[in-house]
N, CA, C and O atoms as a Maestro MAE file, in Angstrom:
{
 s_m_m2io_version
 :::
 2.0.0
}

f_m_ct {
 s_m_title
 :::
 protein
 m_atom[344] {
  # First column is atom index #
  i_m_mmod_type
  r_m_x_coord
  r_m_y_coord
  r_m_z_coord
  i_m_residue_number
  s_m_chain_name
  s_m_pdb_residue_name
  s_m_pdb_atom_name
  i_m_atomic_number
  :::
  1 25 11.995 -18.035 0.162 1 A "MET " " N  " 7
  2 3 10.616 -17.617 0.053 1 A "MET " " CA " 6
  3 2 10.489 -16.100 0.274 1 A "MET " " C  " 6
  4 15 9.779 -15.413 -0.461 1 A "MET " " O  " 8
  5 25 11.190 -15.594 1.299 2 A "THR " " N  " 7
  6 3 11.137 -14.162 1.593 2 A "THR " " CA " 6
  7 2 11.701 -13.345 0.442 2 A "THR " " C  " 6
  8 15 11.122 -12.332 0.049 2 A "THR " " O  " 8
  9 25 12.821 -13.781 -0.092 3 A "VAL " " N  " 7
  10 3 13.451 -13.062 -1.204 3 A "VAL " " CA " 6
  11 2 12.517 -13.072 -2.417 3 A "VAL " " C  " 6
  12 15 12.397 -12.063 -3.112 3 A "VAL " " O  " 8
  13 25 11.869 -14.184 -2.670 4 A "ASN " " N  " 7
  14 3 10.925 -14.258 -3.786 4 A "ASN " " CA " 6
  15 2 9.745 -13.303 -3.580 4 A "ASN " " C  " 6
  16 15 9.277 -12.674 -4.529 4 A "ASN " " O  " 8
  17 25 9.270 -13.201 -2.341 5 A "ASN " " N  " 7
  18 3 8.191 -12.251 -2.052 5 A "ASN " " CA " 6
  19 2 8.644 -10.824 -2.308 5 A "ASN " " C  " 6
  20 15 7.911 -10.031 -2.901 5 A "ASN " " O  " 8
  21 25 9.861 -10.494 -1.858 6 A "TRP " " N  " 7
  22 3 10.402 -9.152 -2.101 6 A "TRP " " CA " 6
  23 2 10.537 -8.877 -3.594 6 A "TRP " " C  " 6
  24 15 10.190 -7.798 -4.074 6 A "TRP " " O  " 8
  25 25 11.035 -9.852 -4.304 7 A "LEU " " N  " 7
  26 3 11.214 -9.691 -5.741 7 A "LEU " " CA " 6
  27 2 9.871 -9.470 -6.435 7 A "LEU " " C  " 6
  28 15 9.744 -8.605 -7.301 7 A "LEU " " O  " 8
  29 25 8.879 -10.259 -6.047 8 A "ARG " " N  " 7
  30 3 7.544 -10.109 -6.637 8 A "ARG " " CA " 6
  31 2 6.958 -8.722 -6.328 8 A "ARG " " C  " 6
  32 15 6.371 -8.085 -7.203 8 A "ARG " " O  " 8
  33 25 7.122 -8.257 -5.074 9 A "ARG " " N  " 7
  34 3 6.619 -6.927 -4.709 9 A "ARG " " CA " 6
  35 2 7.366 -5.831 -5.462 9 A "ARG " " C  " 6
  36 15 6.765 -4.830 -5.854 9 A "ARG " " O  " 8
  37 25 8.679 -6.012 -5.668 10 A "TYR " " N  " 7
  38 3 9.463 -5.026 -6.404 10 A "TYR " " CA " 6
  39 2 9.023 -4.972 -7.865 10 A "TYR " " C  " 6
  40 15 8.883 -3.891 -8.436 10 A "TYR " " O  " 8
  41 25 8.809 -6.127 -8.457 11 A "GLU " " N  " 7
  42 3 8.378 -6.167 -9.859 11 A "GLU " " CA " 6
  43 2 6.992 -5.565 -10.033 11 A "GLU " " C  " 6
  44 15 6.699 -4.942 -11.054 11 A "GLU " " O  " 8
  45 25 6.147 -5.755 -9.033 12 A "GLN " " N  " 7
  46 3 4.781 -5.250 -9.116 12 A "GLN " " CA " 6
  47 2 4.682 -3.749 -8.817 12 A "GLN " " C  " 6
  48 15 3.997 -3.014 -9.530 12 A "GLN " " O  " 8
  49 25 5.376 -3.294 -7.749 13 A "PHE " " N  " 7
  50 3 5.186 -1.922 -7.269 13 A "PHE " " CA " 6
  51 2 6.444 -1.059 -7.307 13 A "PHE " " C  " 6
  52 15 6.383 0.130 -6.991 13 A "PHE " " O  " 8
  53 25 7.581 -1.637 -7.687 14 A "GLY " " N  " 7
  54 3 8.832 -0.885 -7.689 14 A "GLY " " CA " 6
  55 2 9.377 -0.750 -6.280 14 A "GLY " " C  " 6
  56 15 9.070 -1.570 -5.414 14 A "GLY " " O  " 8
  57 25 10.184 0.275 -6.041 15 A "VAL " " N  " 7
  58 3 10.816 0.491 -4.742 15 A "VAL " " CA " 6
  59 2 9.759 0.706 -3.660 15 A "VAL " " C  " 6
  60 15 9.957 0.293 -2.517 15 A "VAL " " O  " 8
  61 25 8.653 1.340 -4.001 16 A "ALA " " N  " 7
  62 3 7.589 1.592 -3.023 16 A "ALA " " CA " 6
  63 2 7.039 0.282 -2.458 16 A "ALA " " C  " 6
  64 15 6.590 0.259 -1.312 16 A "ALA " " O  " 8
  65 25 7.061 -0.784 -3.212 17 A "GLY " " N  " 7
  66 3 6.578 -2.071 -2.746 17 A "GLY " " CA " 6
  67 2 7.455 -2.706 -1.691 17 A "GLY " " C  " 6
  68 15 7.021 -3.625 -0.996 17 A "GLY " " O  " 8
  69 25 8.697 -2.225 -1.559 18 A "LEU " " N  " 7
  70 3 9.615 -2.782 -0.564 18 A "LEU " " CA " 6
  71 2 9.535 -2.075 0.777 18 A "LEU " " C  " 6
  72 15 10.091 -2.558 1.764 18 A "LEU " " O  " 8
  73 25 8.858 -0.947 0.829 19 A "ARG " " N  " 7
  74 3 8.714 -0.209 2.091 19 A "ARG " " CA " 6
  75 2 7.815 -0.973 3.046 19 A "ARG " " C  " 6
  76 15 6.917 -1.704 2.629 19 A "ARG " " O  " 8
  77 25 8.068 -0.791 4.327 20 A "THR " " N  " 7
  78 3 7.240 -1.431 5.346 20 A "THR " " CA " 6
  79 2 5.850 -0.817 5.309 20 A "THR " " C  " 6
  80 15 5.689 0.402 5.345 20 A "THR " " O  " 8
  81 25 4.870 -1.671 5.237 21 A "ARG " " N  " 7
  82 3 3.498 -1.201 5.160 21 A "ARG " " CA " 6
  83 2 2.960 -0.845 6.542 21 A "ARG " " C  " 6
  84 15 3.419 -1.391 7.545 21 A "ARG " " O  " 8
  85 25 1.997 0.064 6.601 22 A "THR " " N  " 7
  86 3 1.400 0.456 7.871 22 A "THR " " CA " 6
  87 2 0.612 -0.710 8.446 22 A "THR " " C  " 6
  88 15 0.161 -1.600 7.724 22 A "THR " " O  " 8
  89 25 0.459 -0.681 9.747 23 A "GLY " " N  " 7
  90 3 -0.286 -1.724 10.420 23 A "GLY " " CA " 6
  91 2 0.552 -2.933 10.769 23 A "GLY " " C  " 6
  92 15 0.026 -3.919 11.285 23 A "GLY " " O  " 8
  93 25 1.839 -2.878 10.499 24 A "ARG " " N  " 7
  94 3 2.723 -3.994 10.799 24 A "ARG " " CA " 6
  95 2 3.273 -3.825 12.217 24 A "ARG " " C  " 6
  96 15 3.373 -2.702 12.712 24 A "ARG " " O  " 8
  97 25 3.622 -4.906 12.856 25 A "GLY " " N  " 7
  98 3 4.236 -4.842 14.171 25 A "GLY " " CA " 6
  99 2 3.226 -4.953 15.296 25 A "GLY " " C  " 6
  100 15 2.018 -5.048 15.078 25 A "GLY " " O  " 8
  101 25 3.755 -4.938 16.488 26 A "ARG " " N  " 7
  102 3 2.923 -5.096 17.673 26 A "ARG " " CA " 6
  103 2 2.142 -3.818 17.958 26 A "ARG " " C  " 6
  104 15 2.678 -2.716 17.844 26 A "ARG " " O  " 8
  105 25 0.903 -3.970 18.320 27 A "LYS " " N  " 7
  106 3 0.067 -2.823 18.654 27 A "LYS " " CA " 6
  107 2 0.384 -2.373 20.081 27 A "LYS " " C  " 6
  108 15 0.704 -3.197 20.938 27 A "LYS " " O  " 8
  109 25 0.296 -1.081 20.331 28 A "SER " " N  " 7
  110 3 0.623 -0.568 21.652 28 A "SER " " CA " 6
  111 2 -0.472 -0.937 22.658 28 A "SER " " C  " 6
  112 15 -1.648 -1.054 22.311 28 A "SER " " O  " 8
  113 25 -0.060 -1.112 23.887 29 A "ILE " " N  " 7
  114 3 -0.991 -1.484 24.950 29 A "ILE " " CA " 6
  115 2 -1.836 -0.278 25.336 29 A "ILE " " C  " 6
  116 15 -3.061 -0.365 25.421 29 A "ILE " " O  " 8
  117 25 -1.174 0.838 25.567 30 A "LEU " " N  " 7
  118 3 -1.871 2.065 25.941 30 A "LEU " " CA " 6
  119 2 -2.153 2.875 24.682 30 A "LEU " " C  " 6
  120 15 -1.252 3.136 23.885 30 A "LEU " " O  " 8
  121 25 -3.375 3.257 24.516 31 A "ARG " " N  " 7
  122 3 -3.809 3.995 23.327 31 A "ARG " " CA " 6
  123 2 -3.947 5.480 23.646 31 A "ARG " " C  " 6
  124 15 -3.882 5.879 24.809 31 A "ARG " " O  " 8
  125 25 -4.131 6.277 22.637 32 A "ILE " " N  " 7
  126 3 -4.298 7.721 22.807 32 A "ILE " " CA " 6
  127 2 -5.586 8.020 23.587 32 A "ILE " " C  " 6
  128 15 -5.681 9.040 24.269 32 A "ILE " " O  " 8
  129 25 -6.566 7.129 23.482 33 A "GLU " " N  " 7
  130 3 -7.831 7.307 24.206 33 A "GLU " " CA " 6
  131 2 -7.620 7.213 25.716 33 A "GLU " " C  " 6
  132 15 -8.438 7.716 26.486 33 A "GLU " " O  " 8
  133 25 -6.536 6.577 26.145 34 A "ASP " " N  " 7
  134 3 -6.245 6.403 27.565 34 A "ASP " " CA " 6
  135 2 -5.499 7.590 28.163 34 A "ASP " " C  " 6
  136 15 -5.240 7.607 29.367 34 A "ASP " " O  " 8
  137 25 -5.156 8.563 27.363 35 A "LEU " " N  " 7
  138 3 -4.280 9.653 27.786 35 A "LEU " " CA " 6
  139 2 -4.820 10.432 28.973 35 A "LEU " " C  " 6
  140 15 -4.078 10.669 29.927 35 A "LEU " " O  " 8
  141 25 -6.069 10.834 28.953 36 A "GLU " " N  " 7
  142 3 -6.622 11.649 30.045 36 A "GLU " " CA " 6
  143 2 -6.620 10.887 31.369 36 A "GLU " " C  " 6
  144 15 -6.295 11.451 32.414 36 A "GLU " " O  " 8
  145 25 -6.982 9.605 31.321 37 A "LEU " " N  " 7
  146 3 -6.970 8.783 32.525 37 A "LEU " " CA " 6
  147 2 -5.543 8.607 33.039 37 A "LEU " " C  " 6
  148 15 -5.306 8.667 34.245 37 A "LEU " " O  " 8
  149 25 -4.604 8.394 32.141 38 A "VAL " " N  " 7
  150 3 -3.196 8.236 32.526 38 A "VAL " " CA " 6
  151 2 -2.686 9.526 33.161 38 A "VAL " " C  " 6
  152 15 -2.031 9.488 34.203 38 A "VAL " " O  " 8
  153 25 -2.979 10.653 32.549 39 A "LYS " " N  " 7
  154 3 -2.532 11.938 33.100 39 A "LYS " " CA " 6
  155 2 -3.077 12.156 34.509 39 A "LYS " " C  " 6
  156 15 -2.344 12.563 35.410 39 A "LYS " " O  " 8
  157 25 -4.363 11.883 34.691 40 A "ALA " " N  " 7
  158 3 -4.985 12.086 35.999 40 A "ALA " " CA " 6
  159 2 -4.365 11.174 37.050 40 A "ALA " " C  " 6
  160 15 -4.100 11.609 38.171 40 A "ALA " " O  " 8
  161 25 -4.137 9.938 36.704 41 A "GLN " " N  " 7
  162 3 -3.586 8.984 37.663 41 A "GLN " " CA " 6
  163 2 -2.144 9.314 38.006 41 A "GLN " " C  " 6
  164 15 -1.748 9.211 39.167 41 A "GLN " " O  " 8
  165 25 -1.356 9.707 37.022 42 A "VAL " " N  " 7
  166 3 0.047 10.068 37.280 42 A "VAL " " CA " 6
  167 2 0.112 11.339 38.119 42 A "VAL " " C  " 6
  168 15 0.970 11.467 38.992 42 A "VAL " " O  " 8
  169 25 -0.781 12.265 37.858 43 A "LYS " " N  " 7
  170 3 -0.817 13.495 38.645 43 A "LYS " " CA " 6
  171 2 -1.171 13.192 40.105 43 A "LYS " " C  " 6
  172 15 -0.628 13.806 41.024 43 A "LYS " " O  " 8
  173 25 -2.085 12.244 40.306 44 A "ALA " " N  " 7
  174 3 -2.487 11.872 41.662 44 A "ALA " " CA " 6
  175 2 -1.376 11.124 42.408 44 A "ALA " " C  " 6
  176 15 -1.293 11.211 43.633 44 A "ALA " " O  " 8
  177 25 -0.535 10.403 41.696 45 A "SER " " N  " 7
  178 3 0.547 9.615 42.306 45 A "SER " " CA " 6
  179 2 1.892 10.035 41.747 45 A "SER " " C  " 6
  180 15 2.651 9.199 41.258 45 A "SER " " O  " 8
  181 25 2.191 11.307 41.814 46 A "ARG " " N  " 7
  182 3 3.386 11.856 41.169 46 A "ARG " " CA " 6
  183 2 4.680 11.167 41.552 46 A "ARG " " C  " 6
  184 15 5.500 10.858 40.687 46 A "ARG " " O  " 8
  185 25 4.871 10.927 42.828 47 A "GLN " " N  " 7
  186 3 6.142 10.393 43.296 47 A "GLN " " CA " 6
  187 2 6.225 8.874 43.239 47 A "GLN " " C  " 6
  188 15 7.293 8.305 43.463 47 A "GLN " " O  " 8
  189 25 5.107 8.211 42.941 48 A "ARG " " N  " 7
  190 3 5.089 6.746 42.931 48 A "ARG " " CA " 6
  191 2 4.459 6.241 41.643 48 A "ARG " " C  " 6
  192 15 3.262 5.955 41.598 48 A "ARG " " O  " 8
  193 25 5.262 6.132 40.606 49 A "ILE " " N  " 7
  194 3 4.776 5.708 39.299 49 A "ILE " " CA " 6
  195 2 4.257 4.264 39.344 49 A "ILE " " C  " 6
  196 15 3.358 3.905 38.584 49 A "ILE " " O  " 8
  197 25 4.821 3.442 40.231 50 A "SER " " N  " 7
  198 3 4.342 2.059 40.333 50 A "SER " " CA " 6
  199 2 2.924 2.012 40.901 50 A "SER " " C  " 6
  200 15 2.136 1.145 40.523 50 A "SER " " O  " 8
  201 25 2.598 2.926 41.794 51 A "LYS " " N  " 7
  202 3 1.230 3.001 42.328 51 A "LYS " " CA " 6
  203 2 0.268 3.458 41.224 51 A "LYS " " C  " 6
  204 15 -0.838 2.931 41.101 51 A "LYS " " O  " 8
  205 25 0.692 4.428 40.434 52 A "ALA " " N  " 7
  206 3 -0.133 4.888 39.310 52 A "ALA " " CA " 6
  207 2 -0.355 3.758 38.320 52 A "ALA " " C  " 6
  208 15 -1.460 3.594 37.802 52 A "ALA " " O  " 8
  209 25 0.688 2.976 38.053 53 A "ARG " " N  " 7
  210 3 0.561 1.839 37.139 53 A "ARG " " CA " 6
  211 2 -0.450 0.825 37.657 53 A "ARG " " C  " 6
  212 15 -1.282 0.335 36.894 53 A "ARG " " O  " 8
  213 25 -0.386 0.508 38.944 54 A "ALA " " N  " 7
  214 3 -1.312 -0.460 39.526 54 A "ALA " " CA " 6
  215 2 -2.759 0.029 39.414 54 A "ALA " " C  " 6
  216 15 -3.653 -0.745 39.072 54 A "ALA " " O  " 8
  217 25 -2.980 1.292 39.698 55 A "GLU " " N  " 7
  218 3 -4.329 1.867 39.583 55 A "GLU " " CA " 6
  219 2 -4.819 1.857 38.135 55 A "GLU " " C  " 6
  220 15 -5.986 1.562 37.875 55 A "GLU " " O  " 8
  221 25 -3.936 2.175 37.203 56 A "LEU " " N  " 7
  222 3 -4.299 2.176 35.786 56 A "LEU " " CA " 6
  223 2 -4.602 0.769 35.287 56 A "LEU " " C  " 6
  224 15 -5.539 0.568 34.513 56 A "LEU " " O  " 8
  225 25 -3.812 -0.199 35.728 57 A "GLU " " N  " 7
  226 3 -4.075 -1.584 35.338 57 A "GLU " " CA " 6
  227 2 -5.469 -2.011 35.787 57 A "GLU " " C  " 6
  228 15 -6.199 -2.668 35.044 57 A "GLU " " O  " 8
  229 25 -5.830 -1.629 37.012 58 A "ALA " " N  " 7
  230 3 -7.144 -1.999 37.537 58 A "ALA " " CA " 6
  231 2 -8.271 -1.306 36.779 58 A "ALA " " C  " 6
  232 15 -9.282 -1.933 36.464 58 A "ALA " " O  " 8
  233 25 -8.105 -0.023 36.485 59 A "SER " " N  " 7
  234 3 -9.187 0.716 35.832 59 A "SER " " CA " 6
  235 2 -9.292 0.431 34.331 59 A "SER " " C  " 6
  236 15 -10.390 0.448 33.775 59 A "SER " " O  " 8
  237 25 -8.155 0.169 33.672 60 A "LEU " " N  " 7
  238 3 -8.174 -0.098 32.233 60 A "LEU " " CA " 6
  239 2 -8.342 -1.574 31.901 60 A "LEU " " C  " 6
  240 15 -8.746 -1.922 30.791 60 A "LEU " " O  " 8
  241 25 -8.035 -2.437 32.859 61 A "GLY " " N  " 7
  242 3 -8.112 -3.869 32.605 61 A "GLY " " CA " 6
  243 2 -7.012 -4.365 31.687 61 A "GLY " " C  " 6
  244 15 -7.198 -5.336 30.954 61 A "GLY " " O  " 8
  245 25 -5.861 -3.698 31.724 62 A "LYS " " N  " 7
  246 3 -4.717 -4.064 30.887 62 A "LYS " " CA " 6
  247 2 -3.505 -4.272 31.780 62 A "LYS " " C  " 6
  248 15 -3.339 -3.568 32.776 62 A "LYS " " O  " 8
  249 25 -2.660 -5.230 31.432 63 A "ASP " " N  " 7
  250 3 -1.418 -5.462 32.162 63 A "ASP " " CA " 6
  251 2 -0.266 -4.830 31.399 63 A "ASP " " C  " 6
  252 15 -0.120 -5.034 30.193 63 A "ASP " " O  " 8
  253 25 0.559 -4.050 32.116 64 A "PHE " " N  " 7
  254 3 1.740 -3.444 31.510 64 A "PHE " " CA " 6
  255 2 2.752 -3.117 32.590 64 A "PHE " " C  " 6
  256 15 2.419 -3.085 33.775 64 A "PHE " " O  " 8
  257 25 3.984 -2.874 32.183 65 A "SER " " N  " 7
  258 3 5.062 -2.600 33.134 65 A "SER " " CA " 6
  259 2 5.216 -1.095 33.366 65 A "SER " " C  " 6
  260 15 4.630 -0.275 32.660 65 A "SER " " O  " 8
  261 25 6.006 -0.767 34.355 66 A "VAL " " N  " 7
  262 3 6.330 0.630 34.634 66 A "VAL " " CA " 6
  263 2 7.065 1.228 33.435 66 A "VAL " " C  " 6
  264 15 6.858 2.391 33.090 66 A "VAL " " O  " 8
  265 25 7.924 0.426 32.804 67 A "SER " " N  " 7
  266 3 8.661 0.900 31.628 67 A "SER " " CA " 6
  267 2 7.715 1.256 30.489 67 A "SER " " C  " 6
  268 15 7.926 2.246 29.789 67 A "SER " " O  " 8
  269 25 6.682 0.457 30.304 68 A "THR " " N  " 7
  270 3 5.694 0.743 29.265 68 A "THR " " CA " 6
  271 2 4.998 2.063 29.551 68 A "THR " " C  " 6
  272 15 4.792 2.870 28.644 68 A "THR " " O  " 8
  273 25 4.637 2.285 30.805 69 A "LEU " " N  " 7
  274 3 3.980 3.539 31.186 69 A "LEU " " CA " 6
  275 2 4.910 4.723 30.955 69 A "LEU " " C  " 6
  276 15 4.477 5.759 30.449 69 A "LEU " " O  " 8
  277 25 6.172 4.586 31.314 70 A "LYS " " N  " 7
  278 3 7.136 5.670 31.106 70 A "LYS " " CA " 6
  279 2 7.314 5.979 29.617 70 A "LYS " " C  " 6
  280 15 7.347 7.145 29.224 70 A "LYS " " O  " 8
  281 25 7.428 4.927 28.786 71 A "ARG " " N  " 7
  282 3 7.567 5.135 27.334 71 A "ARG " " CA " 6
  283 2 6.336 5.828 26.768 71 A "ARG " " C  " 6
  284 15 6.449 6.730 25.938 71 A "ARG " " O  " 8
  285 25 5.154 5.400 27.220 72 A "TYR " " N  " 7
  286 3 3.902 6.006 26.753 72 A "TYR " " CA " 6
  287 2 3.860 7.487 27.112 72 A "TYR " " C  " 6
  288 15 3.518 8.322 26.275 72 A "TYR " " O  " 8
  289 25 4.204 7.809 28.349 73 A "LEU " " N  " 7
  290 3 4.192 9.205 28.774 73 A "LEU " " CA " 6
  291 2 5.180 10.040 27.969 73 A "LEU " " C  " 6
  292 15 4.852 11.139 27.523 73 A "LEU " " O  " 8
  293 25 6.390 9.516 27.783 74 A "LYS " " N  " 7
  294 3 7.400 10.250 27.012 74 A "LYS " " CA " 6
  295 2 6.937 10.465 25.573 74 A "LYS " " C  " 6
  296 15 7.062 11.562 25.029 74 A "LYS " " O  " 8
  297 25 6.404 9.412 24.965 75 A "LYS " " N  " 7
  298 3 5.968 9.492 23.577 75 A "LYS " " CA " 6
  299 2 4.806 10.480 23.408 75 A "LYS " " C  " 6
  300 15 4.813 11.282 22.473 75 A "LYS " " O  " 8
  301 25 3.828 10.431 24.287 76 A "THR " " N  " 7
  302 3 2.670 11.317 24.147 76 A "THR " " CA " 6
  303 2 3.021 12.758 24.496 76 A "THR " " C  " 6
  304 15 2.508 13.690 23.876 76 A "THR " " O  " 8
  305 25 3.892 12.947 25.481 77 A "VAL " " N  " 7
  306 3 4.310 14.314 25.825 77 A "VAL " " CA " 6
  307 2 5.098 14.915 24.673 77 A "VAL " " C  " 6
  308 15 4.886 16.073 24.315 77 A "VAL " " O  " 8
  309 25 6.001 14.142 24.091 78 A "ASP " " N  " 7
  310 3 6.768 14.627 22.939 78 A "ASP " " CA " 6
  311 2 5.846 14.962 21.772 78 A "ASP " " C  " 6
  312 15 6.022 15.992 21.122 78 A "ASP " " O  " 8
  313 25 4.870 14.107 21.501 79 A "ALA " " N  " 7
  314 3 3.931 14.347 20.402 79 A "ALA " " CA " 6
  315 2 3.076 15.576 20.675 79 A "ALA " " C  " 6
  316 15 2.812 16.362 19.765 79 A "ALA " " O  " 8
  317 25 2.646 15.748 21.907 80 A "THR " " N  " 7
  318 3 1.840 16.910 22.281 80 A "THR " " CA " 6
  319 2 2.638 18.194 22.125 80 A "THR " " C  " 6
  320 15 2.122 19.202 21.642 80 A "THR " " O  " 8
  321 25 3.897 18.150 22.537 81 A "ASN " " N  " 7
  322 3 4.766 19.339 22.402 81 A "ASN " " CA " 6
  323 2 4.975 19.683 20.929 81 A "ASN " " C  " 6
  324 15 4.978 20.860 20.569 81 A "ASN " " O  " 8
  325 25 5.148 18.690 20.085 82 A "GLU " " N  " 7
  326 3 5.316 18.935 18.645 82 A "GLU " " CA " 6
  327 2 4.069 19.578 18.048 82 A "GLU " " C  " 6
  328 15 4.166 20.484 17.221 82 A "GLU " " O  " 8
  329 25 2.899 19.106 18.469 83 A "LEU " " N  " 7
  330 3 1.647 19.675 17.952 83 A "LEU " " CA " 6
  331 2 1.485 21.132 18.385 83 A "LEU " " C  " 6
  332 15 1.001 21.961 17.614 83 A "LEU " " O  " 8
  333 25 1.884 21.436 19.594 84 A "GLU " " N  " 7
  334 3 1.766 22.805 20.101 84 A "GLU " " CA " 6
  335 2 2.738 23.747 19.393 84 A "GLU " " C  " 6
  336 15 2.431 24.922 19.191 84 A "GLU " " O  " 8
  337 25 3.916 23.231 19.013 85 A "LYS " " N  " 7
  338 3 4.900 24.058 18.303 85 A "LYS " " CA " 6
  339 2 4.442 24.385 16.884 85 A "LYS " " C  " 6
  340 15 4.579 25.514 16.413 85 A "LYS " " O  " 8
  341 25 3.898 23.375 16.219 86 A "GLY " " N  " 7
  342 3 3.576 23.523 14.806 86 A "GLY " " CA " 6
  343 2 2.166 23.805 14.605 86 A "GLY " " C  " 6
  344 15 1.723 23.960 13.467 86 A "GLY " " O  " 8
  :::
 }
 m_bond[343] {
  # First column is bond index #
  i_m_from
  i_m_to
  i_m_order
  :::
  1 1 2 1
  2 2 3 1
  3 3 4 2
  4 3 5 1
  5 5 6 1
  6 6 7 1
  7 7 8 2
  8 7 9 1
  9 9 10 1
  10 10 11 1
  11 11 12 2
  12 11 13 1
  13 13 14 1
  14 14 15 1
  15 15 16 2
  16 15 17 1
  17 17 18 1
  18 18 19 1
  19 19 20 2
  20 19 21 1
  21 21 22 1
  22 22 23 1
  23 23 24 2
  24 23 25 1
  25 25 26 1
  26 26 27 1
  27 27 28 2
  28 27 29 1
  29 29 30 1
  30 30 31 1
  31 31 32 2
  32 31 33 1
  33 33 34 1
  34 34 35 1
  35 35 36 2
  36 35 37 1
  37 37 38 1
  38 38 39 1
  39 39 40 2
  40 39 41 1
  41 41 42 1
  42 42 43 1
  43 43 44 2
  44 43 45 1
  45 45 46 1
  46 46 47 1
  47 47 48 2
  48 47 49 1
  49 49 50 1
  50 50 51 1
  51 51 52 2
  52 51 53 1
  53 53 54 1
  54 54 55 1
  55 55 56 2
  56 55 57 1
  57 57 58 1
  58 58 59 1
  59 59 60 2
  60 59 61 1
  61 61 62 1
  62 62 63 1
  63 63 64 2
  64 63 65 1
  65 65 66 1
  66 66 67 1
  67 67 68 2
  68 67 69 1
  69 69 70 1
  70 70 71 1
  71 71 72 2
  72 71 73 1
  73 73 74 1
  74 74 75 1
  75 75 76 2
  76 75 77 1
  77 77 78 1
  78 78 79 1
  79 79 80 2
  80 79 81 1
  81 81 82 1
  82 82 83 1
  83 83 84 2
  84 83 85 1
  85 85 86 1
  86 86 87 1
  87 87 88 2
  88 87 89 1
  89 89 90 1
  90 90 91 1
  91 91 92 2
  92 91 93 1
  93 93 94 1
  94 94 95 1
  95 95 96 2
  96 95 97 1
  97 97 98 1
  98 98 99 1
  99 99 100 2
  100 99 101 1
  101 101 102 1
  102 102 103 1
  103 103 104 2
  104 103 105 1
  105 105 106 1
  106 106 107 1
  107 107 108 2
  108 107 109 1
  109 109 110 1
  110 110 111 1
  111 111 112 2
  112 111 113 1
  113 113 114 1
  114 114 115 1
  115 115 116 2
  116 115 117 1
  117 117 118 1
  118 118 119 1
  119 119 120 2
  120 119 121 1
  121 121 122 1
  122 122 123 1
  123 123 124 2
  124 123 125 1
  125 125 126 1
  126 126 127 1
  127 127 128 2
  128 127 129 1
  129 129 130 1
  130 130 131 1
  131 131 132 2
  132 131 133 1
  133 133 134 1
  134 134 135 1
  135 135 136 2
  136 135 137 1
  137 137 138 1
  138 138 139 1
  139 139 140 2
  140 139 141 1
  141 141 142 1
  142 142 143 1
  143 143 144 2
  144 143 145 1
  145 145 146 1
  146 146 147 1
  147 147 148 2
  148 147 149 1
  149 149 150 1
  150 150 151 1
  151 151 152 2
  152 151 153 1
  153 153 154 1
  154 154 155 1
  155 155 156 2
  156 155 157 1
  157 157 158 1
  158 158 159 1
  159 159 160 2
  160 159 161 1
  161 161 162 1
  162 162 163 1
  163 163 164 2
  164 163 165 1
  165 165 166 1
  166 166 167 1
  167 167 168 2
  168 167 169 1
  169 169 170 1
  170 170 171 1
  171 171 172 2
  172 171 173 1
  173 173 174 1
  174 174 175 1
  175 175 176 2
  176 175 177 1
  177 177 178 1
  178 178 179 1
  179 179 180 2
  180 179 181 1
  181 181 182 1
  182 182 183 1
  183 183 184 2
  184 183 185 1
  185 185 186 1
  186 186 187 1
  187 187 188 2
  188 187 189 1
  189 189 190 1
  190 190 191 1
  191 191 192 2
  192 191 193 1
  193 193 194 1
  194 194 195 1
  195 195 196 2
  196 195 197 1
  197 197 198 1
  198 198 199 1
  199 199 200 2
  200 199 201 1
  201 201 202 1
  202 202 203 1
  203 203 204 2
  204 203 205 1
  205 205 206 1
  206 206 207 1
  207 207 208 2
  208 207 209 1
  209 209 210 1
  210 210 211 1
  211 211 212 2
  212 211 213 1
  213 213 214 1
  214 214 215 1
  215 215 216 2
  216 215 217 1
  217 217 218 1
  218 218 219 1
  219 219 220 2
  220 219 221 1
  221 221 222 1
  222 222 223 1
  223 223 224 2
  224 223 225 1
  225 225 226 1
  226 226 227 1
  227 227 228 2
  228 227 229 1
  229 229 230 1
  230 230 231 1
  231 231 232 2
  232 231 233 1
  233 233 234 1
  234 234 235 1
  235 235 236 2
  236 235 237 1
  237 237 238 1
  238 238 239 1
  239 239 240 2
  240 239 241 1
  241 241 242 1
  242 242 243 1
  243 243 244 2
  244 243 245 1
  245 245 246 1
  246 246 247 1
  247 247 248 2
  248 247 249 1
  249 249 250 1
  250 250 251 1
  251 251 252 2
  252 251 253 1
  253 253 254 1
  254 254 255 1
  255 255 256 2
  256 255 257 1
  257 257 258 1
  258 258 259 1
  259 259 260 2
  260 259 261 1
  261 261 262 1
  262 262 263 1
  263 263 264 2
  264 263 265 1
  265 265 266 1
  266 266 267 1
  267 267 268 2
  268 267 269 1
  269 269 270 1
  270 270 271 1
  271 271 272 2
  272 271 273 1
  273 273 274 1
  274 274 275 1
  275 275 276 2
  276 275 277 1
  277 277 278 1
  278 278 279 1
  279 279 280 2
  280 279 281 1
  281 281 282 1
  282 282 283 1
  283 283 284 2
  284 283 285 1
  285 285 286 1
  286 286 287 1
  287 287 288 2
  288 287 289 1
  289 289 290 1
  290 290 291 1
  291 291 292 2
  292 291 293 1
  293 293 294 1
  294 294 295 1
  295 295 296 2
  296 295 297 1
  297 297 298 1
  298 298 299 1
  299 299 300 2
  300 299 301 1
  301 301 302 1
  302 302 303 1
  303 303 304 2
  304 303 305 1
  305 305 306 1
  306 306 307 1
  307 307 308 2
  308 307 309 1
  309 309 310 1
  310 310 311 1
  311 311 312 2
  312 311 313 1
  313 313 314 1
  314 314 315 1
  315 315 316 2
  316 315 317 1
  317 317 318 1
  318 318 319 1
  319 319 320 2
  320 319 321 1
  321 321 322 1
  322 322 323 1
  323 323 324 2
  324 323 325 1
  325 325 326 1
  326 326 327 1
  327 327 328 2
  328 327 329 1
  329 329 330 1
  330 330 331 1
  331 331 332 2
  332 331 333 1
  333 333 334 1
  334 334 335 1
  335 335 336 2
  336 335 337 1
  337 337 338 1
  338 338 339 1
  339 339 340 2
  340 339 341 1
  341 341 342 1
  342 342 343 1
  343 343 344 2
  :::
 }
}
């Protein structure tokens, strides 16, 4: 069934039809709108990221792990640095 779907998309749209479309996959828990709140909370609890996570979970009403918070911070800091360079 999957191969037939790929074949149909290829016949209809060519190679472009085989590319992964936007909007696919799991949506991120922390959004760009949460950035200012995350920055403030991490700044307030610099040495204890788990405390910052607990405070953010309470204020945002979302459950996430320390690893998720670290990935979010790394991703947004990297993106911010790229925007400032270019």
